[in-house]
C-alpha positions as CSV (number, residue, x, y, z in Angstrom):
1,M,56.8,161.0,116.9
2,N,53.5,159.2,116.1
3,I,52.6,155.8,116.8
4,E,52.6,154.9,113.4
5,Q,56.7,156.4,113.2
6,E,57.4,154.7,116.5
7,K,56.0,151.2,115.2
8,R,58.1,151.7,112.6
9,L,61.1,152.2,114.6
10,N,60.7,149.8,116.8
11,G,60.1,147.6,114.1
12,I,63.8,148.7,112.8
13,M,65.0,147.9,116.0
14,E,63.7,144.6,116.5
15,A,64.8,143.6,112.6
16,A,68.4,144.8,113.5
17,S,68.6,142.8,117.1
18,A,67.3,139.9,115.3
19,A,70.0,140.1,112.4
20,M,72.5,140.8,115.1
21,S,71.6,137.9,117.4
22,A,71.7,135.7,113.8
23,G,75.4,136.4,113.5
24,Q,76.0,136.3,116.6
25,M,74.8,132.5,116.3
26,K,76.4,131.9,113.3
27,K,80.0,132.9,114.6
28,L,79.1,130.5,117.8
29,V,78.3,127.8,115.8
30,Q,81.3,128.6,113.7
31,E,83.7,129.2,116.5
32,K,82.5,125.7,117.7
33,L,83.0,123.7,114.5
34,M,86.4,125.0,114.3
35,S,87.0,123.7,118.2
36,V,85.3,119.9,117.3
37,V,87.7,120.1,113.5
38,F,91.2,121.2,115.6
39,F,89.8,118.7,118.9
40,L,89.9,116.0,116.0
41,S,93.2,116.8,114.3
42,A,95.2,116.9,117.6
43,A,93.3,113.6,118.5
44,A,93.8,112.0,115.2
45,S,97.9,113.2,115.9
46,I,97.5,111.3,119.3
47,L,95.9,108.4,117.8
48,A,98.4,107.8,114.9
49,L,101.4,108.0,117.7
50,A,99.6,105.4,120.1
51,L,98.7,103.2,116.9
52,I,102.7,103.2,116.5
53,C,104.1,102.7,119.5
54,F,101.0,99.8,120.2
55,F,102.1,98.3,117.2
56,L,106.6,98.7,117.5
57,L,105.6,97.6,121.7
58,A,103.3,94.5,120.8
59,N,105.5,93.5,117.8
60,G,109.2,94.1,119.2
61,L,108.9,93.7,123.1
62,P,108.2,89.5,122.8
63,A,111.3,89.2,120.5
64,I,113.4,91.0,123.4
65,G,111.5,88.4,125.6
66,K,112.9,85.4,123.4
67,I,116.6,87.0,122.8
68,G,116.8,88.5,125.9
69,A,117.1,92.1,127.0
70,A,121.1,91.8,127.9
71,A,121.7,90.0,124.7
72,F,119.8,91.7,122.6
73,L,120.6,95.2,123.9
74,L,124.5,94.6,124.4
75,G,124.9,92.0,122.8
76,K,127.8,91.7,120.1
77,E,127.4,89.6,117.4
78,W,124.3,90.2,114.8
79,S,124.4,86.9,112.6
80,P,120.6,85.6,111.7
81,S,121.5,82.7,109.5
82,D,123.7,81.3,112.7
83,V,122.5,78.1,114.3
84,P,121.4,78.9,116.8
85,P,121.6,82.9,115.6
86,S,123.0,85.9,117.8
87,F,120.6,89.1,117.7
88,G,122.9,91.9,119.4
89,I,122.3,95.4,118.6
90,L,125.1,97.2,120.5
91,P,127.3,97.5,117.4
92,M,124.2,98.9,115.6
93,I,123.7,101.7,118.6
94,A,127.3,102.7,118.6
95,G,127.2,103.0,114.6
96,S,124.0,105.1,115.3
97,L,125.7,107.4,117.7
98,Y,129.3,108.0,115.9
99,V,127.3,108.8,112.4
100,T,125.0,111.0,114.7
101,A,127.5,112.8,116.6
102,G,129.8,113.3,114.1
103,A,126.9,114.8,111.7
104,I,125.6,117.3,114.5
105,F,129.5,118.7,115.1
106,I,129.9,119.2,111.2
107,G,126.1,120.2,110.5
108,V,125.3,122.2,113.0
109,P,128.0,124.9,114.0
110,T,128.0,125.3,110.2
111,G,124.4,125.7,110.1
112,I,124.8,128.5,112.9
113,L,127.4,130.5,111.5
114,T,125.4,130.0,107.8
115,A,122.5,131.7,109.7
116,V,124.3,134.4,111.1
117,F,125.8,135.1,107.3
118,L,122.4,135.6,105.8
119,A,120.9,137.1,109.0
120,R,123.3,140.0,109.9
121,V,126.1,140.1,107.2
122,C,125.0,138.9,103.8
123,P,123.8,141.5,101.3
124,Q,119.9,141.6,100.1
125,K,121.4,140.7,96.4
126,L,123.4,137.8,97.2
127,Y,120.7,136.7,99.9
128,R,118.1,136.5,97.2
129,A,120.4,133.8,95.7
130,V,121.6,132.4,98.6
131,K,118.8,131.9,100.4
132,P,116.6,130.1,97.6
133,A,119.8,127.7,97.3
134,V,119.6,126.5,100.9
135,D,115.7,126.1,100.4
136,L,116.5,124.1,97.5
137,L,118.9,121.8,99.7
138,A,115.8,120.8,101.8
139,G,114.0,119.5,99.2
140,V,116.8,117.2,97.5
141,P,115.5,113.3,97.9
142,S,117.8,111.3,100.2
143,V,118.8,109.2,97.4
144,V,120.5,111.6,95.5
145,Y,122.3,113.0,98.6
146,G,123.0,109.6,98.6
147,F,125.0,109.3,95.0
148,F,126.7,112.5,95.7
149,G,128.3,110.7,98.8
150,M,129.2,107.8,97.0
151,T,130.7,109.6,94.0
152,A,132.1,113.0,96.0
153,I,133.0,111.9,99.6
154,V,133.6,107.6,99.6
155,P,136.8,107.7,97.1
156,L,138.5,110.7,99.8
157,A,136.9,108.8,102.9
158,G,135.7,105.8,101.4
159,N,132.6,103.5,102.8
160,S,133.0,105.2,106.5
161,I,132.1,106.4,109.4
162,L,133.4,109.2,108.5
163,S,131.6,109.5,105.2
164,A,128.4,109.1,106.7
165,C,129.2,111.6,108.8
166,I,129.9,114.2,106.4
167,L,127.1,113.3,104.0
168,L,124.4,113.8,107.0
169,G,126.6,117.0,108.4
170,I,124.9,118.5,104.7
171,M,121.5,116.8,104.9
172,I,120.9,118.5,108.1
173,L,122.2,122.1,106.8
174,P,118.8,123.2,105.6
175,T,117.2,122.3,108.8
176,V,119.7,124.4,110.9
177,I,120.3,126.9,108.7
178,V,116.6,128.3,108.2
179,I,115.3,127.7,112.0
180,S,118.3,129.6,113.6
181,E,118.4,132.1,111.3
182,S,114.6,132.7,111.8
183,A,115.4,132.4,115.8
184,I,118.5,135.6,114.8
185,R,115.5,137.5,113.2
186,A,113.3,136.9,115.6
187,V,115.3,138.7,118.4
188,P,114.3,142.6,118.7
189,P,116.4,145.1,117.2
190,Q,116.5,147.0,120.8
191,Y,119.3,144.2,121.9
192,Y,121.8,144.8,119.0
193,E,120.7,148.2,119.3
194,G,121.6,148.7,122.8
195,A,125.1,146.5,122.7
196,L,126.1,149.1,120.2
197,A,125.5,152.1,122.4
198,L,127.0,150.2,124.8
199,G,130.6,150.1,122.7
200,A,130.5,146.8,121.1
201,G,131.1,146.1,117.9
202,H,129.0,144.4,115.0
203,Y,130.3,140.9,115.3
204,R,130.9,141.3,119.1
205,A,126.9,142.2,119.7
206,V,125.8,139.6,117.1
207,F,127.6,136.8,118.4
208,A,127.1,138.1,122.5
209,V,123.9,139.4,122.8
210,E,121.7,138.5,119.4
211,L,123.1,134.6,119.8
212,P,122.7,134.0,123.5
213,A,118.8,135.9,122.9
214,A,118.1,132.9,120.0
215,K,119.4,130.0,122.1
216,S,116.1,128.5,122.2
217,G,115.3,128.6,118.5
218,I,118.7,127.3,118.0
219,L,118.2,124.3,120.5
220,A,115.2,123.5,118.5
221,A,117.1,123.7,115.6
222,A,119.7,121.1,117.1
223,V,117.0,118.7,118.2
224,L,114.9,118.6,115.0
225,S,119.0,118.0,113.0
226,V,119.4,115.0,115.7
227,G,116.1,113.4,114.3
228,R,116.7,113.8,110.3
229,A,120.3,112.5,111.3
230,V,119.1,109.3,113.5
231,G,116.2,108.5,110.9
232,E,118.0,108.7,107.6
233,T,118.3,105.4,106.1
234,M,119.0,105.5,102.5
235,A,122.2,108.0,102.3
236,V,123.4,106.3,104.7
237,I,123.2,102.9,103.2
238,M,124.7,104.1,100.6
239,V,128.3,105.2,102.2
240,A,128.7,103.7,105.5
241,G,129.7,100.5,104.5
242,N,126.9,98.9,106.3
243,Q,129.4,96.7,108.7
244,A,127.5,94.6,111.4
245,R,130.4,95.4,113.7
246,M,131.5,97.6,116.5
247,P,133.0,100.7,115.0
248,V,136.8,100.4,115.4
249,S,137.5,103.4,113.6
250,L,136.4,107.2,111.7
251,L,137.6,105.2,108.5
252,K,135.6,102.0,108.8
253,G,132.4,100.9,107.9
254,A,129.4,100.9,110.8
255,R,125.9,99.7,110.5
256,T,123.3,102.1,112.0
257,L,120.1,100.8,113.3
258,T,117.7,102.3,110.6
259,A,119.7,100.8,108.0
260,N,119.8,97.7,109.9
261,I,116.1,97.4,109.8
262,V,115.7,98.2,105.9
263,I,118.5,96.4,104.5
264,E,117.5,93.1,106.2
265,M,113.4,93.3,106.3
266,G,112.5,92.2,102.6
267,Y,113.9,88.5,103.5
268,A,113.7,88.0,106.9
269,A,111.0,86.2,109.0
270,E,109.7,84.9,112.2
271,L,111.9,85.2,115.1
272,H,114.8,88.0,112.4
273,R,111.5,89.6,111.1
274,E,110.5,90.0,115.4
275,A,114.1,90.8,116.4
276,L,114.0,93.9,113.5
277,I,110.7,95.5,114.9
278,A,112.4,95.2,118.0
279,T,115.2,97.3,116.5
280,G,112.7,99.6,115.6
281,V,111.5,99.6,119.1
282,A,115.3,100.3,120.5
283,L,115.6,103.3,117.5
284,F,112.1,105.0,118.7
285,V,113.7,104.5,122.7
286,F,116.9,106.4,121.8
287,I,115.6,109.2,119.6
288,L,112.8,109.6,122.9
289,L,115.7,110.1,124.9
290,I,117.6,112.9,123.0
291,N,114.8,114.6,122.5
292,M,113.9,114.6,126.4
293,S,117.4,115.2,127.3
294,F,117.2,118.2,124.6
295,S,114.1,119.3,126.3
296,A,116.0,119.0,129.8
297,L,118.9,121.1,128.6
298,T,116.3,123.6,127.3
299,K,115.1,123.9,130.8
300,R,118.2,124.4,132.8
301,S,119.1,127.1,130.2
302,F,116.0,129.5,131.0
């Protein structure tokens, strides 16, 4: 190799090295940029949560202080127009508990069994028809569910806790079905095949092996469905009766925390408005306690 060729080869190698360095630098810049984007996204989510907490606490805690924590949380009378007014939210807390528990009792087992059917039993042709229908249920507006409840459920059960439980049980079905089905399909096929090899039948392998293996995803579906049931407002207002009194029967009306806020916020003022915001604080703490309970249950299960 002569000197001219050697210089040419060195030039080519330097150009290649420079190109590689430029490519690496560009890749590094892109990675740094995406890291900043992801950090800002996470920070925005945390900031939004912090602002919500600050707004609720700053506007709700003074009202609890004026009313009294015991009178507010344990009081059985909600009468803003009385002199003096009463702002006890225990009936609404009880109503939320009744409605949520009933919805979970109806919706979660039904959703899990439907997910098992779709994942392990349903023929492919039928699956192509049923799966879009389940997905469509998640997109139906709450007010449409409310109209359905008024025309199909209320004539049978009245404006009552039972009507709200049935309607909310139907509304949480898409959440439970979709997440539970994904969890079941994520179980390695070796679990099912091993159960069959040990002599288990199809359904025994599914319910005794695959479902326990998918319990993390199923618990997540239950948690999300609880959040949907607790936070639902419009459909509950249309079927629950909205009576601000202690629930005495599943066939009697009740008012939930969310319904209480929506019904009265439009005309509330001064302490009445502050009491409704304080009701939002109680609802926030209520959901937080439910999520923490499920998280503790999940940790103990594993």
